TORMAR-180483 format. One record per atom (N, C-alpha, C, O): residue number from 1; residue in one letter; atom name; x, y, z. Coordinates in steps of 0.001 Angstrom, whole numbers, plus 500000, padded with zeros to 6 digits. Example, Ala and Ser with C-alpha at 12.3 -4.5 7.8 and 13.67 -1.06 7.14 Angstrom:
% residues 2
> num	residuo	atomo	xx	yy	zz
> 1	a	N	513190	494310	507800 .
> 1	a	CA	512300	495500	507800 .
> 1	a	C	513200	496700	507800 .
> 1	a	O	514236	496681	508465 .
> 2	s	N	512850	497750	507080 .
> 2	s	CA	513670	498940	507140 .
> 2	s	C	512900	500030	507870 .
> 2	s	O	513409	501138	508039 .
***
This chain:
% residues 119
> num	residuo	atomo	xx	yy	zz
> 1	q	N	818497	429337	726113 .
> 1	q	CA	819420	428243	726356 .
> 1	q	C	818634	426996	726759 .
> 1	q	O	817674	427060	727527 .
> 2	i	N	819067	425875	726222 .
> 2	i	CA	818410	424609	726510 .
> 2	i	C	818988	424039	727797 .
> 2	i	O	820205	424007	727981 .
> 3	h	N	818108	423590	728684 .
> 3	h	CA	818547	422971	729932 .
> 3	h	C	818373	421462	729845 .
> 3	h	O	817373	420961	729331 .
> 4	l	N	819374	420748	730361 .
> 4	l	CA	819384	419290	730343 .
> 4	l	C	819560	418788	731765 .
> 4	l	O	820359	419330	732528 .
> 5	a	N	818812	417752	732118 .
> 5	a	CA	818913	417184	733463 .
> 5	a	C	819001	415669	733363 .
> 5	a	O	818051	415001	732953 .
> 6	e	N	820176	415134	733750 .
> 6	e	CA	820395	413685	733690 .
> 6	e	C	819916	413016	734976 .
> 6	e	O	819901	413620	736049 .
> 7	s	N	819529	411764	734835 .
> 7	s	CA	819161	410948	735989 .
> 7	s	C	819438	409492	735666 .
> 7	s	O	819638	409130	734506 .
> 8	g	N	819447	408651	736708 .
> 8	g	CA	819572	407222	736493 .
> 8	g	C	820941	406634	736738 .
> 8	g	O	821122	405423	736613 .
> 9	g	N	821905	407460	737082 .
> 9	g	CA	823243	406931	737339 .
> 9	g	C	823325	406236	738685 .
> 9	g	O	822339	406139	739416 .
> 10	g	N	824531	405751	739001 .
> 10	g	CA	824716	405108	740294 .
> 10	g	C	825780	404043	740242 .
> 10	g	O	826611	404010	739335 .
> 11	l	N	825741	403174	741230 .
> 11	l	CA	826709	402084	741364 .
> 11	l	C	826065	400777	740932 .
> 11	l	O	824946	400458	741333 .
> 12	v	N	826787	400026	740107 .
> 12	v	CA	826284	398749	739614 .
> 12	v	C	827441	397774	739537 .
> 12	v	O	828592	398180	739371 .
> 13	q	N	827145	396507	739657 .
> 13	q	CA	828186	395486	739574 .
> 13	q	C	828490	395114	738134 .
> 13	q	O	827695	395354	737225 .
> 14	l	N	829645	394532	737952 .
> 14	l	CA	830065	394028	736647 .
> 14	l	C	828965	393179	736027 .
> 14	l	O	828428	392271	736661 .
> 15	g	N	828634	393493	734759 .
> 15	g	CA	827593	392762	734052 .
> 15	g	C	826197	393291	734253 .
> 15	g	O	825253	392805	733630 .
> 16	g	N	826047	394280	735112 .
> 16	g	CA	824734	394844	735383 .
> 16	g	C	824282	395843	734328 .
> 16	g	O	824960	396069	733325 .
> 17	s	N	823123	396431	734579 .
> 17	s	CA	822538	397374	733641 .
> 17	s	C	822084	398638	734356 .
> 17	s	O	821749	398619	735540 .
> 18	l	N	822080	399729	733612 .
> 18	l	CA	821525	400995	734066 .
> 18	l	C	820876	401675	732875 .
> 18	l	O	821262	401447	731728 .
> 19	r	N	819889	402508	733156 .
> 19	r	CA	819305	403341	732113 .
> 19	r	C	819399	404793	732541 .
> 19	r	O	818832	405197	733556 .
> 20	l	N	820119	405564	731754 .
> 20	l	CA	820213	406991	731991 .
> 20	l	C	819091	407705	731235 .
> 20	l	O	818679	407281	730155 .
> 21	a	N	818620	408774	731818 .
> 21	a	CA	817607	409603	731172 .
> 21	a	C	818058	411049	731199 .
> 21	a	O	818698	411495	732151 .
> 22	c	N	817722	411770	730159 .
> 22	c	CA	818060	413189	730069 .
> 22	c	C	816807	413955	729677 .
> 22	c	O	816316	413829	728555 .
> 23	a	N	816300	414739	730598 .
> 23	a	CA	815133	415572	730327 .
> 23	a	C	815596	416868	729668 .
> 23	a	O	816473	417560	730186 .
> 24	v	N	815006	417186	728532 .
> 24	v	CA	815419	418341	727727 .
> 24	v	C	814333	419404	727790 .
> 24	v	O	813144	419095	727710 .
> 25	s	N	814751	420667	727933 .
> 25	s	CA	813775	421751	728094 .
> 25	s	C	813255	422276	726771 .
> 25	s	O	812533	423273	726744 .
> 26	a	N	813610	421619	725666 .
> 26	a	CA	813157	422040	724344 .
> 26	a	C	812599	420834	723594 .
> 26	a	O	812730	419694	724039 .
> 27	s	N	811987	421098	722473 .
> 27	s	CA	811475	420028	721630 .
> 27	s	C	812635	419340	720926 .
> 27	s	O	813273	419927	720052 .
> 28	i	N	812910	418092	721305 .
> 28	i	CA	814094	417433	720765 .
> 28	i	C	813930	417039	719305 .
> 28	i	O	814921	416769	718626 .
> 29	s	N	812705	417001	718813 .
> 29	s	CA	812496	416593	717426 .
> 29	s	C	813048	417613	716440 .
> 29	s	O	813270	417281	715276 .
> 30	r	N	813272	418830	716873 .
> 30	r	CA	813787	419864	715984 .
> 30	r	C	815298	420058	716116 .
> 30	r	O	815884	420836	715362 .
> 31	l	N	815939	419362	717062 .
> 31	l	CA	817365	419552	717292 .
> 31	l	C	818185	418846	716218 .
> 31	l	O	817727	417886	715600 .
> 32	i	N	819393	419334	716010 .
> 32	i	CA	820282	418740	715010 .
> 32	i	C	820651	417320	715430 .
> 32	i	O	820557	416381	714639 .
> 33	r	N	821068	417179	716678 .
> 33	r	CA	821384	415848	717183 .
> 33	r	C	821340	415856	718706 .
> 33	r	O	821421	416900	719352 .
> 34	t	N	821208	414649	719252 .
> 34	t	CA	821201	414437	720698 .
> 34	t	C	822131	413275	721000 .
> 34	t	O	822325	412388	720168 .
> 35	g	N	822703	413284	722193 .
> 35	g	CA	823628	412198	722473 .
> 35	g	C	824158	412173	723883 .
> 35	g	O	823783	412980	724734 .
> 36	w	N	825041	411223	724106 .
> 36	w	CA	825683	411018	725398 .
> 36	w	C	827187	410957	725218 .
> 36	w	O	827697	410375	724261 .
> 37	y	N	827877	411567	726154 .
> 37	y	CA	829324	411525	726224 .
> 37	y	C	829712	411076	727634 .
> 37	y	O	828888	411075	728549 .
> 38	r	N	830967	410698	727788 .
> 38	r	CA	831448	410351	729121 .
> 38	r	C	832887	410796	729291 .
> 38	r	O	833631	410972	728326 .
> 39	q	N	833255	410971	730554 .
> 39	q	CA	834619	411389	730863 .
> 39	q	C	835069	410724	732148 .
> 39	q	O	834401	410808	733179 .
> 40	s	N	836227	410054	732068 .
> 40	s	CA	836847	409452	733238 .
> 40	s	C	837953	410376	733724 .
> 40	s	O	838453	411194	732952 .
> 41	p	N	838346	410262	734995 .
> 41	p	CA	839418	411125	735520 .
> 41	p	C	840684	411007	734689 .
> 41	p	O	841164	409903	734432 .
> 42	g	N	841221	412139	734272 .
> 42	g	CA	842452	412165	733509 .
> 42	g	C	842283	411861	732037 .
> 42	g	O	843259	411843	731286 .
> 43	e	N	841054	411622	731620 .
> 43	e	CA	840801	411291	730221 .
> 43	e	C	840009	412401	729543 .
> 43	e	O	839383	413232	730202 .
> 44	q	N	840049	412398	728221 .
> 44	q	CA	839236	413339	727465 .
> 44	q	C	837798	412843	727391 .
> 44	q	O	837521	411647	727484 .
> 45	r	N	836900	413794	727223 .
> 45	r	CA	835496	413427	727061 .
> 45	r	C	835344	412693	725727 .
> 45	r	O	835896	413119	724712 .
> 46	e	N	834599	411599	725736 .
> 46	e	CA	834423	410810	724516 .
> 46	e	C	832945	410591	724222 .
> 46	e	O	832106	410547	725122 .
> 47	m	N	832660	410457	722944 .
> 47	m	CA	831301	410213	722516 .
> 47	m	C	830910	408779	722840 .
> 47	m	O	831662	407846	722555 .
> 48	v	N	829754	408604	723426 .
> 48	v	CA	829233	407284	723735 .
> 48	v	C	828184	406879	722708 .
> 48	v	O	828248	405792	722134 .
> 49	a	N	827223	407760	722485 .
> 49	a	CA	826154	407462	721543 .
> 49	a	C	825575	408766	721041 .
> 49	a	O	825497	409751	721776 .
> 50	m	N	825165	408765	719771 .
> 50	m	CA	824651	409980	719163 .
> 50	m	C	823521	409624	718218 .
> 50	m	O	823594	408633	717491 .
> 51	l	N	822468	410443	718233 .
> 51	l	CA	821313	410235	717379 .
> 51	l	C	821022	411548	716669 .
> 51	l	O	820764	412563	717316 .
> 52	t	N	821063	411530	715350 .
> 52	t	CA	820820	412754	714600 .
> 52	t	C	819335	412912	714311 .
> 52	t	O	818557	411966	714445 .
> 53	n	N	818960	414100	713919 .
> 53	n	CA	817560	414367	713611 .
> 53	n	C	817097	413556	712415 .
> 53	n	O	815907	413277	712269 .
> 54	g	N	818034	413178	711561 .
> 54	g	CA	817685	412343	710413 .
> 54	g	C	817587	410868	710735 .
> 54	g	O	817287	410054	709862 .
> 55	g	N	817838	410520	711988 .
> 55	g	CA	817696	409133	712409 .
> 55	g	C	818981	408316	712396 .
> 55	g	O	818949	407119	712682 .
> 56	m	N	820111	408939	712069 .
> 56	m	CA	821371	408209	712066 .
> 56	m	C	821878	408049	713500 .
> 56	m	O	821813	408987	714295 .
> 57	i	N	822376	406869	713821 .
> 57	i	CA	822882	406574	715156 .
> 57	i	C	824342	406161	715064 .
> 57	i	O	824718	405361	714207 .
> 58	n	N	825156	406706	715944 .
> 58	n	CA	826556	406307	716059 .
> 58	n	C	826858	405936	717508 .
> 58	n	O	826340	406546	718443 .
> 59	y	N	827697	404936	717670 .
> 59	y	CA	828132	404522	719004 .
> 59	y	C	829653	404543	719073 .
> 59	y	O	830341	404296	718083 .
> 60	g	N	830156	404841	720254 .
> 60	g	CA	831573	404711	720482 .
> 60	g	C	832000	403259	720366 .
> 60	g	O	831209	402352	720627 .
> 61	d	N	833249	403037	719975 .
> 61	d	CA	833709	401670	719724 .
> 61	d	C	833590	400789	720960 .
> 61	d	O	833329	399592	720839 .
> 62	g	N	833770	401345	722115 .
> 62	g	CA	833779	400526	723316 .
> 62	g	C	832407	400130	723839 .
> 62	g	O	832309	399350	724786 .
> 63	v	N	831349	400654	723237 .
> 63	v	CA	830015	400375	723766 .
> 63	v	C	829096	399712	722760 .
> 63	v	O	827967	399351	723095 .
> 64	k	N	829560	399549	721543 .
> 64	k	CA	828715	398937	720508 .
> 64	k	C	828243	397558	720941 .
> 64	k	O	829020	396739	721432 .
> 65	g	N	826971	397326	720750 .
> 65	g	CA	826387	396044	721120 .
> 65	g	C	825946	395953	722561 .
> 65	g	O	825267	395000	722942 .
> 66	r	N	826325	396940	723378 .
> 66	r	CA	825950	396922	724796 .
> 66	r	C	825057	398104	725174 .
> 66	r	O	824205	397977	726054 .
> 67	f	N	825243	399238	724524 .
> 67	f	CA	824489	400451	724842 .
> 67	f	C	823512	400757	723711 .
> 67	f	O	823776	400462	722545 .
> 68	t	N	822383	401351	724076 .
> 68	t	CA	821376	401743	723091 .
> 68	t	C	820841	403125	723438 .
> 68	t	O	820427	403381	724568 .
> 69	i	N	820857	404009	722448 .
> 69	i	CA	820303	405343	722630 .
> 69	i	C	818911	405396	721999 .
> 69	i	O	818702	404928	720880 .
> 70	t	N	817985	405963	722728 .
> 70	t	CA	816639	406184	722215 .
> 70	t	C	816168	407539	722712 .
> 70	t	O	816798	408161	723567 .
> 71	r	N	815062	407976	722166 .
> 71	r	CA	814513	409231	722657 .
> 71	r	C	812993	409229	722539 .
> 71	r	O	812415	408566	721678 .
> 72	d	N	812378	409975	723414 .
> 72	d	CA	810933	410150	723423 .
> 72	d	C	810648	411579	722982 .
> 72	d	O	810848	412528	723740 .
> 73	n	N	810178	411717	721747 .
> 73	n	CA	809969	413053	721180 .
> 73	n	C	808751	413766	721774 .
> 73	n	O	808591	414972	721585 .
> 74	i	N	807907	413044	722478 .
> 74	i	CA	806749	413679	723102 .
> 74	i	C	807121	414220	724480 .
> 74	i	O	806804	415359	724822 .
> 75	e	N	807799	413381	725262 .
> 75	e	CA	808221	413802	726595 .
> 75	e	C	809542	414570	726573 .
> 75	e	O	809947	415136	727588 .
> 76	n	N	810212	414592	725424 .
> 76	n	CA	811513	415274	725290 .
> 76	n	C	812556	414707	726257 .
> 76	n	O	813182	415433	727029 .
> 77	i	N	812715	413403	726185 .
> 77	i	CA	813687	412707	727026 .
> 77	i	C	814582	411855	726127 .
> 77	i	O	814117	411207	725189 .
> 78	i	N	815857	411874	726435 .
> 78	i	CA	816832	411038	725731 .
> 78	i	C	817276	409949	726705 .
> 78	i	O	817595	410235	727859 .
> 79	y	N	817297	408718	726245 .
> 79	y	CA	817673	407611	727105 .
> 79	y	C	818973	406965	726626 .
> 79	y	O	819314	407007	725444 .
> 80	l	N	819668	406381	727559 .
> 80	l	CA	820823	405550	727240 .
> 80	l	C	820698	404272	728064 .
> 80	l	O	820909	404273	729277 .
> 81	q	N	820354	403193	727388 .
> 81	q	CA	820293	401889	728045 .
> 81	q	C	821674	401258	727999 .
> 81	q	O	822253	401090	726925 .
> 82	m	N	822198	400912	729160 .
> 82	m	CA	823549	400367	729245 .
> 82	m	C	823471	398968	729840 .
> 82	m	O	823060	398788	730986 .
> 83	n	N	823870	397988	729049 .
> 83	n	CA	823845	396588	729480 .
> 83	n	C	825256	396026	729544 .
> 83	n	O	826184	396573	728949 .
> 84	n	N	825403	394941	730265 .
> 84	n	CA	826682	394260	730384 .
> 84	n	C	827797	395248	730748 .
> 84	n	O	828840	395295	730095 .
> 85	l	N	827562	396011	731769 .
> 85	l	CA	828497	397063	732143 .
> 85	l	C	829813	396504	732650 .
> 85	l	O	829864	395448	733280 .
> 86	k	N	830873	397239	732360 .
> 86	k	CA	832238	396853	732733 .
> 86	k	C	832865	397967	733559 .
> 86	k	O	832420	399113	733492 .
> 87	p	N	833888	397642	734332 .
> 87	p	CA	834567	398705	735109 .
> 87	p	C	835067	399853	734241 .
> 87	p	O	835101	400996	734696 .
> 88	d	N	835457	399568	732997 .
> 88	d	CA	835917	400628	732086 .
> 88	d	C	834808	401609	731718 .
> 88	d	O	835087	402686	731192 .
> 89	d	N	833569	401254	731987 .
> 89	d	CA	832454	402166	731724 .
> 89	d	C	832287	403196	732839 .
> 89	d	O	831485	404122	732717 .
> 90	t	N	833036	403037	733912 .
> 90	t	CA	832960	403995	735008 .
> 90	t	C	833392	405376	734533 .
> 90	t	O	834495	405552	734015 .
> 91	a	N	832511	406348	734717 .
> 91	a	CA	832775	407703	734233 .
> 91	a	C	831627	408616	734643 .
> 91	a	O	830600	408168	735155 .
> 92	v	N	831829	409895	734404 .
> 92	v	CA	830717	410844	734476 .
> 92	v	C	830105	410921	733081 .
> 92	v	O	830807	411165	732099 .
> 93	y	N	828824	410714	733003 .
> 93	y	CA	828124	410710	731728 .
> 93	y	C	827377	412034	731550 .
> 93	y	O	826700	412518	732457 .
> 94	y	N	827522	412594	730362 .
> 94	y	CA	826933	413895	730049 .
> 94	y	C	825952	413778	728888 .
> 94	y	O	826241	413153	727868 .
> 95	c	N	824819	414377	729063 .
> 95	c	CA	823860	414507	727978 .
> 95	c	C	824236	415728	727135 .
> 95	c	O	824684	416746	727664 .
> 96	n	N	824051	415614	725839 .
> 96	n	CA	824412	416702	724923 .
> 96	n	C	823356	416852	723839 .
> 96	n	O	822855	415863	723305 .
> 97	v	N	823028	418086	723522 .
> 97	v	CA	822169	418357	722370 .
> 97	v	C	822798	419473	721560 .
> 97	v	O	823501	420332	722093 .
> 98	v	N	822533	419447	720260 .
> 98	v	CA	823015	420487	719358 .
> 98	v	C	821808	421112	718677 .
> 98	v	O	820990	420426	718064 .
> 99	d	N	821721	422407	718801 .
> 99	d	CA	820573	423156	718293 .
> 99	d	C	821032	424123	717217 .
> 99	d	O	822224	424401	717078 .
> 100	y	N	820083	424625	716466 .
> 100	y	CA	820371	425651	715470 .
> 100	y	C	820431	427012	716168 .
> 100	y	O	819694	427268	717120 .
> 101	s	N	821313	427869	715682 .
> 101	s	CA	821343	429251	716146 .
> 101	s	C	821799	430124	714989 .
> 101	s	O	822290	429627	713976 .
> 102	e	N	821631	431427	715150 .
> 102	e	CA	822016	432357	714083 .
> 102	e	C	823513	432273	713783 .
> 102	e	O	823940	432520	712655 .
> 103	s	N	824308	431922	714798 .
> 103	s	CA	825763	431877	714612 .
> 103	s	C	826268	430472	714312 .
> 103	s	O	827476	430247	714235 .
> 104	g	N	825347	429526	714143 .
> 104	g	CA	825758	428167	713828 .
> 104	g	C	825280	427185	714871 .
> 104	g	O	824514	427557	715760 .
> 105	p	N	825721	425913	714783 .
> 105	p	CA	825292	424905	715754 .
> 105	p	C	825676	425294	717177 .
> 105	p	O	826775	425790	717423 .
> 106	l	N	824771	425065	718093 .
> 106	l	CA	824969	425455	719484 .
> 106	l	C	824856	424228	720373 .
> 106	l	O	823825	423555	720392 .
> 107	n	N	825930	423943	721113 .
> 107	n	CA	825958	422805	722022 .
> 107	n	C	825404	423180	723394 .
> 107	n	O	825669	424266	723910 .
> 108	s	N	824639	422273	723969 .
> 108	s	CA	824217	422398	725361 .
> 108	s	C	824558	421097	726069 .
> 108	s	O	824459	420017	725487 .
> 109	w	N	824965	421211	727345 .
> 109	w	CA	825405	420045	728117 .
> 109	w	C	824648	419973	729441 .
> 109	w	O	824273	420988	730029 .
> 110	g	N	824439	418734	729885 .
> 110	g	CA	823926	418531	731220 .
> 110	g	C	825047	418668	732241 .
> 110	g	O	826207	418873	731884 .
> 111	q	N	824689	418554	733505 .
> 111	q	CA	825676	418730	734571 .
> 111	q	C	826514	417477	734784 .
> 111	q	O	827533	417518	735474 .
> 112	g	N	826094	416377	734204 .
> 112	g	CA	826831	415124	734326 .
> 112	g	C	826295	414263	735452 .
> 112	g	O	825793	414772	736454 .
> 113	i	N	826403	412958	735280 .
> 113	i	CA	825947	412027	736300 .
> 113	i	C	826937	410869	736391 .
> 113	i	O	827416	410359	735378 .
> 114	q	N	827230	410469	737614 .
> 114	q	CA	828252	409452	737834 .
> 114	q	C	827689	408056	737616 .
> 114	q	O	826606	407716	738093 .
> 115	v	N	828456	407259	736884 .
> 115	v	CA	828191	405826	736742 .
> 115	v	C	829441	405091	737208 .
> 115	v	O	830538	405337	736706 .
> 116	t	N	829273	404199	738162 .
> 116	t	CA	830400	403443	738695 .
> 116	t	C	830083	401957	738588 .
> 116	t	O	829047	401489	739060 .
> 117	v	N	830995	401230	737958 .
> 117	v	CA	830830	399789	737792 .
> 117	v	C	831905	399096	738623 .
> 117	v	O	833100	399296	738405 .
> 118	s	N	831470	398292	739563 .
> 118	s	CA	832416	397590	740438 .
> 118	s	C	832660	396183	739918 .
> 118	s	O	831793	395556	739310 .
> 119	s	N	833875	395711	740181 .
> 119	s	CA	834221	394363	739748 .
> 119	s	C	834089	393372	740902 .
> 119	s	O	834342	392181	740724 .
***
């Protein structure tokens, strides 16, 4: 099982920036895809940013132009740079990776990290 550990969350003011990091216990260059999701109280978990092994990147509609996903294939870390943060970005952010397995794609999740944007 792949272990994920998020860091970098916290409290920031409107318009501020944060960079989340996710340390992965496996070689991320071989994974199907890596990404970030978030969940606010009472809401469903939503995709924030996703990077496939083929290099395709997708962003959630609410973060396009403000968030950037990158990864370090040597250190096996996935980053999420978040700029111009808004109160609506307040949520628990989860790192996610999808790996190959005999039974099909296998999802692994981090424990989540809180991001709070104050107005």
